[in-house]
ZADO-1210 file (C-alpha; in nm, 4 decimals, padded with zeros to 6 digits):
<atoms>
<atom x="-06.7418" y="19.5267" z="05.1992" code="MET" pos="1"/>
<atom x="-06.9307" y="19.2128" z="05.1126" code="ARG" pos="2"/>
<atom x="-06.8091" y="18.8592" z="05.0521" code="ALA" pos="3"/>
<atom x="-06.8546" y="18.7017" z="04.7097" code="LEU" pos="4"/>
<atom x="-06.9424" y="18.3419" z="04.6350" code="ASP" pos="5"/>
<atom x="-06.8095" y="18.1080" z="04.3701" code="THR" pos="6"/>
<atom x="-07.0976" y="18.1704" z="04.1298" code="ASN" pos="7"/>
<atom x="-07.0384" y="18.5460" z="04.1233" code="VAL" pos="8"/>
<atom x="-06.6705" y="18.4932" z="04.0445" code="LEU" pos="9"/>
<atom x="-06.7431" y="18.2288" z="03.7810" code="ALA" pos="10"/>
<atom x="-06.9962" y="18.4586" z="03.6116" code="ARG" pos="11"/>
<atom x="-06.7426" y="18.7423" z="03.6181" code="PHE" pos="12"/>
<atom x="-06.4545" y="18.5454" z="03.4669" code="PHE" pos="13"/>
<atom x="-06.6360" y="18.3013" z="03.2364" code="VAL" pos="14"/>
<atom x="-06.8574" y="18.4325" z="02.9583" code="ASP" pos="15"/>
<atom x="-07.0871" y="18.1336" z="02.9032" code="ASP" pos="16"/>
<atom x="-07.2810" y="18.2339" z="02.5912" code="GLU" pos="17"/>
<atom x="-07.4819" y="17.9084" z="02.5917" code="ASP" pos="18"/>
<atom x="-07.6408" y="17.9754" z="02.9307" code="ASP" pos="19"/>
<atom x="-07.9240" y="18.2341" z="02.9361" code="PRO" pos="20"/>
<atom x="-07.9012" y="18.2577" z="03.3147" code="GLN" pos="21"/>
<atom x="-07.5308" y="18.3428" z="03.2838" code="ALA" pos="22"/>
<atom x="-07.6120" y="18.6202" z="03.0369" code="ALA" pos="23"/>
<atom x="-07.8490" y="18.7730" z="03.2914" code="ARG" pos="24"/>
<atom x="-07.6141" y="18.7259" z="03.5875" code="GLN" pos="25"/>
<atom x="-07.2840" y="18.8351" z="03.4300" code="ARG" pos="26"/>
<atom x="-07.3578" y="19.2127" z="03.4417" code="PRO" pos="27"/>
<atom x="-07.4489" y="19.1755" z="03.8110" code="LEU" pos="28"/>
<atom x="-07.1224" y="18.9910" z="03.8761" code="ALA" pos="29"/>
<atom x="-06.9277" y="19.2656" z="03.6983" code="ILE" pos="30"/>
<atom x="-07.1015" y="19.5228" z="03.9154" code="GLN" pos="31"/>
<atom x="-07.0268" y="19.3228" z="04.2331" code="ALA" pos="32"/>
<atom x="-06.6568" y="19.3052" z="04.1516" code="LEU" pos="33"/>
<atom x="-06.6435" y="19.6762" z="04.0807" code="ALA" pos="34"/>
<atom x="-06.6927" y="19.7381" z="04.4535" code="GLU" pos="35"/>
<atom x="-06.4758" y="19.6525" z="04.7538" code="ARG" pos="36"/>
<atom x="-06.5252" y="19.2848" z="04.8296" code="CYS" pos="37"/>
<atom x="-06.3850" y="18.9833" z="05.0111" code="PHE" pos="38"/>
<atom x="-06.3106" y="18.6366" z="04.8710" code="VAL" pos="39"/>
<atom x="-06.2497" y="18.3465" z="05.1079" code="SER" pos="40"/>
<atom x="-06.0029" y="18.0654" z="05.0503" code="VAL" pos="41"/>
<atom x="-06.2864" y="17.8130" z="05.0338" code="THR" pos="42"/>
<atom x="-06.4547" y="18.0105" z="04.7556" code="VAL" pos="43"/>
<atom x="-06.1275" y="18.0127" z="04.5603" code="LEU" pos="44"/>
<atom x="-06.0919" y="17.6390" z="04.6083" code="LEU" pos="45"/>
<atom x="-06.4403" y="17.5874" z="04.4679" code="GLU" pos="46"/>
<atom x="-06.3827" y="17.8388" z="04.1871" code="LEU" pos="47"/>
<atom x="-06.0816" y="17.6405" z="04.0649" code="GLU" pos="48"/>
<atom x="-06.2903" y="17.3229" z="04.0756" code="TRP" pos="49"/>
<atom x="-06.5748" y="17.4849" z="03.8758" code="VAL" pos="50"/>
<atom x="-06.3390" y="17.6262" z="03.6133" code="MET" pos="51"/>
<atom x="-06.1579" y="17.2921" z="03.5776" code="ARG" pos="52"/>
<atom x="-06.4455" y="17.0490" z="03.6199" code="GLY" pos="53"/>
<atom x="-06.7492" y="17.2275" z="03.4796" code="PHE" pos="54"/>
<atom x="-06.6023" y="17.4685" z="03.2249" code="TYR" pos="55"/>
<atom x="-06.3030" y="17.2444" z="03.1448" code="GLU" pos="56"/>
<atom x="-06.0651" y="17.5390" z="03.1257" code="LEU" pos="57"/>
<atom x="-05.6935" y="17.4668" z="03.0855" code="PRO" pos="58"/>
<atom x="-05.4656" y="17.5120" z="03.3845" code="LYS" pos="59"/>
<atom x="-05.3034" y="17.8180" z="03.2305" code="SER" pos="60"/>
<atom x="-05.6403" y="17.9974" z="03.2108" code="ASP" pos="61"/>
<atom x="-05.7294" y="17.8996" z="03.5663" code="ILE" pos="62"/>
<atom x="-05.3966" y="18.0284" z="03.6934" code="SER" pos="63"/>
<atom x="-05.4438" y="18.3518" z="03.5005" code="ARG" pos="64"/>
<atom x="-05.7912" y="18.3997" z="03.6549" code="VAL" pos="65"/>
<atom x="-05.6670" y="18.3388" z="04.0097" code="LEU" pos="66"/>
<atom x="-05.3756" y="18.5791" z="03.9638" code="ARG" pos="67"/>
<atom x="-05.5998" y="18.8415" z="03.8021" code="ALA" pos="68"/>
<atom x="-05.8422" y="18.8229" z="04.0926" code="LEU" pos="69"/>
<atom x="-05.5584" y="18.8570" z="04.3448" code="ALA" pos="70"/>
<atom x="-05.4339" y="19.1582" z="04.1493" code="GLY" pos="71"/>
<atom x="-05.7541" y="19.3602" z="04.1794" code="ILE" pos="72"/>
<atom x="-05.6670" y="19.6256" z="04.4345" code="GLU" pos="73"/>
<atom x="-06.0082" y="19.6560" z="04.5975" code="HIS" pos="74"/>
<atom x="-06.0589" y="19.2784" z="04.6333" code="VAL" pos="75"/>
<atom x="-05.9435" y="19.1328" z="04.9637" code="THR" pos="76"/>
<atom x="-05.8325" y="18.7711" z="04.9309" code="ILE" pos="77"/>
<atom x="-05.8242" y="18.5679" z="05.2516" code="GLU" pos="78"/>
<atom x="-05.4636" y="18.4563" z="05.3177" code="ASP" pos="79"/>
<atom x="-05.3552" y="18.6170" z="04.9900" code="ARG" pos="80"/>
<atom x="-04.9879" y="18.5200" z="05.0237" code="ASP" pos="81"/>
<atom x="-05.0746" y="18.1522" z="05.0716" code="ALA" pos="82"/>
<atom x="-05.3153" y="18.1662" z="04.7774" code="VAL" pos="83"/>
<atom x="-05.0461" y="18.3102" z="04.5498" code="LEU" pos="84"/>
<atom x="-04.7985" y="18.0491" z="04.6764" code="THR" pos="85"/>
<atom x="-05.0584" y="17.7836" z="04.5938" code="ALA" pos="86"/>
<atom x="-05.1017" y="17.9260" z="04.2432" code="VAL" pos="87"/>
<atom x="-04.7229" y="17.9000" z="04.2001" code="ASP" pos="88"/>
<atom x="-04.7413" y="17.5330" z="04.3066" code="GLY" pos="89"/>
<atom x="-05.0342" y="17.4805" z="04.0707" code="PHE" pos="90"/>
<atom x="-04.8249" y="17.6268" z="03.7875" code="ASP" pos="91"/>
<atom x="-04.5489" y="17.3792" z="03.8792" code="GLN" pos="92"/>
<atom x="-04.7746" y="17.0754" z="03.8494" code="GLY" pos="93"/>
<atom x="-04.9539" y="17.0394" z="04.1824" code="LEU" pos="94"/>
<atom x="-05.3297" y="17.0200" z="04.2073" code="ASP" pos="95"/>
<atom x="-05.4561" y="17.3571" z="04.3267" code="PHE" pos="96"/>
<atom x="-05.6250" y="17.2069" z="04.6337" code="ALA" pos="97"/>
<atom x="-05.3064" y="17.0220" z="04.7346" code="ASP" pos="98"/>
<atom x="-05.0946" y="17.3320" z="04.6788" code="ALA" pos="99"/>
<atom x="-05.3357" y="17.5370" z="04.8888" code="LEU" pos="100"/>
<atom x="-05.3369" y="17.2823" z="05.1719" code="HIS" pos="101"/>
<atom x="-04.9568" y="17.2873" z="05.1824" code="VAL" pos="102"/>
<atom x="-04.9280" y="17.6655" z="05.1517" code="ALA" pos="103"/>
<atom x="-05.1749" y="17.7225" z="05.4360" code="ARG" pos="104"/>
<atom x="-04.9761" y="17.4816" z="05.6566" code="SER" pos="105"/>
<atom x="-04.6620" y="17.6943" z="05.6500" code="ARG" pos="106"/>
<atom x="-04.6321" y="17.6945" z="06.0330" code="ARG" pos="107"/>
<atom x="-04.5878" y="17.3156" z="06.0362" code="ALA" pos="108"/>
<atom x="-04.2561" y="17.1330" z="06.0027" code="SER" pos="109"/>
<atom x="-04.3934" y="16.9011" z="05.7339" code="GLY" pos="110"/>
<atom x="-04.7071" y="16.8102" z="05.5421" code="PHE" pos="111"/>
<atom x="-04.7788" y="16.4383" z="05.5846" code="ALA" pos="112"/>
<atom x="-04.9742" y="16.2542" z="05.3178" code="THR" pos="113"/>
<atom x="-05.0571" y="15.9093" z="05.1854" code="PHE" pos="114"/>
<atom x="-05.1092" y="16.0689" z="04.8427" code="ASP" pos="115"/>
<atom x="-04.8177" y="15.9314" z="04.6411" code="ARG" pos="116"/>
<atom x="-04.9029" y="16.1552" z="04.3458" code="ARG" pos="117"/>
<atom x="-04.8807" y="16.4702" z="04.5600" code="LEU" pos="118"/>
<atom x="-04.5542" y="16.3561" z="04.7168" code="ALA" pos="119"/>
<atom x="-04.4025" y="16.2753" z="04.3778" code="LYS" pos="120"/>
<atom x="-04.5087" y="16.6071" z="04.2246" code="ARG" pos="121"/>
<atom x="-04.3800" y="16.7966" z="04.5298" code="ALA" pos="122"/>
<atom x="-04.0277" y="16.6517" z="04.4980" code="LEU" pos="123"/>
<atom x="-03.7830" y="16.9267" z="04.4165" code="GLY" pos="124"/>
<atom x="-04.0323" y="17.2080" z="04.4661" code="LEU" pos="125"/>
<atom x="-03.9435" y="17.4717" z="04.7262" code="PRO" pos="126"/>
<atom x="-04.2536" y="17.4039" z="04.9363" code="LEU" pos="127"/>
<atom x="-04.2917" y="17.5189" z="05.2947" code="VAL" pos="128"/>
<atom x="-04.3545" y="17.2936" z="05.4683" code="PRO" pos="129"/>
<atom x="-04.2035" y="17.0072" z="05.2725" code="PRO" pos="130"/>
<atom x="-04.4387" y="16.7275" z="05.1701" code="VAL" pos="131"/>
<atom x="-04.3726" y="16.3953" z="05.3451" code="GLU" pos="132"/>
<atom x="-04.5078" y="16.0729" z="05.1967" code="TRP" pos="133"/>
<atom x="-04.6094" y="15.8233" z="05.4658" code="LEU" pos="134"/>
<atom x="-04.6503" y="15.5236" z="05.2349" code="GLY" pos="135"/>
</atoms>
C-alpha cells in the first residue's frame, strides 16, 4: 500500500480540461486510486484547500469528494472517523480545517480558541469537544 499526495487526489477528482499537464496526469491518478492506498489527514486538509482555493469548487462538491474518497473500500483514510465527523461539521457551516482540528481533539474536555467566527459557528453543534471562545 502506498500513500497518495494531494496532487494525485486532485487529479483524480477534478477534470481540469484547460491544463495539459492534468490531462496527462489524470489517467495515472485513476490508476493509483484503483489500488490499495493510504491518505493522511494532512493531505485531506490540503485537498480541501486546493478544491476551495484553486478550483473554487462549492462546499457541496468538496463535501461530496471527501465522502466519496472515504467510501472507497480499498482506500485507508488516517483517522477516518474524525475526518467524517469533520465533514459533518463542514456541512453544518464550519471551515473544514476548524472542524478537523476539533474532531481530532475528541480526547480533550474543550477546544479553546480566540477565533470568534469558529466559536459562533460551533454554537449549537454537537461537537466533541465543545468549542470554547477565550475572547
